[in-house]
N, C-alpha and C positions, 0 to 999 in steps of 0.2 A: 609248121603251121603252129599247131597245137603246142608244141614244147617247149616252143618261143613264149608263149602264153603265160604257161605253168610257169616259167622259169620270171616271170616280168609279176607275177601272182604272188609270187614266191618272197620274191625283192619286196614286195609294199607291206608285206605280215613282217617280214626282218626293221621296215624302217618302223614301223608304230610302235609309241612306248610301253614299256611293260613296267603295269602296275604294282611297286611296291606290296608286298602282302602285310607290310608291319604295317604300312602306311593306313590300310584301309583298318585293322584295329584304333589303329588312334585312332580314324574318326569318329568310331563305332562307342571308346572310352569314354563320360560326364569326366570334365579337367574336377584335378584333387580341387578342392579349398581352402578360401585364402587359410594362414594360421593368423592368430590374434598377434600382435604386439604386445608385450611386457606393457605397457601403457593404458593398451584397455585391459585386461584380463585386471589389472590393478588398478581399473575403476571399475570393472562387474564385484571385485569383490568389494570393496568398497561400500555401493552400493546394498549389496546382502549385507552387509556388515550391521548399517543406518538403517533398514529397513526390523533387521534382527531386533536392533537395541531401540525403535519405535513400537513396536509390539513389544518387548519386558517392561517400558514405561506405563506402556496401557494397563499391561496385565498389575502391574505394582500399583497402579491408582481404584484400578477395579478391590483389589485385595485391600487394602485402603480403606474402600470406604467403606465396603461389607463389614468389615474390623468397626468400625465406626457407629454406623446403622445399627451392630447387634451389640455393641456398648452403651450407644447413648436410649435407644429402646426392645433390647432386650425385655426388664424387666416394664416395660409399659402396663401387660393386663394386670402385674402384680400392683404396680401404684392406681393402678383404677379400681379393680378390685378394695385400697383401702382407704379411696375417698371417703366409701363409702361407710366406714370408722366413726370417719371424722364428723361425718353427715349425721348419723345414728347418735352420736356425742349434744349436737346441736342441738337437735330437737327434745335428745333426752330435759338438759339444761332450763330451756323454752318450757318444756314440759312444766317441770318442778315449781318454775318462778310462776306459772299459771294455778296451781296445784290450789282449791282452795283452803283441804286441810295442811298444808304443807305451809302457809303463808305464817301462819302463828308460830309458828316454830321458832322456838332464838336459831337452834345451830343452822338453820337456813343460808343465811347470808356465808359460813363460813366452809359449807358442803356445797355452795356454787363456784368457793373463790378456787377451790381445791380442782371441779370439773376445768376453771377457765385455766387454771394452772398443767393441767392434762391438754385442754385443748391449744394452749402454746405452743406444748412444746410439740408437740404432731406439725404444728403448720411449722414448724422450725425443721424439722424432720424433713418437711417436703421441700420448703424454702432450698434445704443444705441440698439436694437430692436435683434441682432444678424443677415440683413444680410449683406453676403462681397461678394460684388466684385472678382472673380473667373481670378487672374495672370491668363495669357496668354504667356507672353514678352517671348520669347526666351523660348515657351515649349517646350518639347515635345507631342505630337493630343495623347489625352484621351480619349476615347470613354464617359468616366465615366462624363466629365465636359464639353468639346467639344462637336460641332457638325460641322462636315465638308461636305462648302456649294459648295469648287470649291478646283480643285487643281490646281497652278501655276507649273510649269515651273523654279528651280532657281538652277543654279549651285554653288553658293555661299553659298547657304541652305543646311541642315542638312537635308536629305529625311526624310517626314514625321511629321517635325516640325512645330511649327504654324509663319507664317509668317506677319499673318491682322490680326487683330481684325473686323469684321464688327456690331457686333451686343456684347454687352455685357452682359455675365451669372455672375450670384448669386447664393449666397446657405443659406440657413436658420439651422443653425448653421451646422451640418453635413450632411444637407439631403438638397441634391439637387432643388433649386427653377426655375432656367430656365441655360443652357447648352448656352456657347458659341458661337456663332456662328462667325467661322472662314476660313479662306485659308491655308488648310496646301503644304509645299515646295514637288516638286517631282521634279527628274531630269529628266536633258534633252532627250528622245526619241533620241537614236541611229539613227536608220535609218532615224529619218525624219527630223537630222543632213546630214547627208550625201545627199537626197534628193537634201535639202536647195544648200549645197557647189557645186551641181552639175551641177543646175537651174542656178544660179551667174557662175561660169567657159562657160555656154552655153550662 
């Protein structure tokens, strides 16, 4: 009886399918990545090329701007310091004109004429190098170009308008080289006016 049972168990074992070792190995390994097509490779290369070209173009623009700034404003401090020469020349001219001792001198006009020629030459050199005087006559006060040194009560002038230029201002191209020092008009204070009238009545 036991022999028949052993034969039966043996037959059952034989009937079971034997798993292939190779199939087990294939189950454990990951599938190989899909290889890129030629079209995909070309598209990827094209994108890389476009990115590189854009980067080169941006770098070229940066270099051009740096060169332009250096060319335009490299002499900024030199130009600013040379304004003092023009200021001193104009002050000297005014001082000579107002000097009582020199007023009677016959050669005074010729001397002043020579100073005027030097002044005009200097202004001409400035203008050739794009240094231009800021116009303040009948202009509204603009903090971008003017620096207010005082406020003057004036009923005739519009409040906030420039009524006096103390020192000329200059531009180097589109950049402010030196602001114009000015006096600005303001309305007369009503209270001050009333107090003044009361004092006059007393």
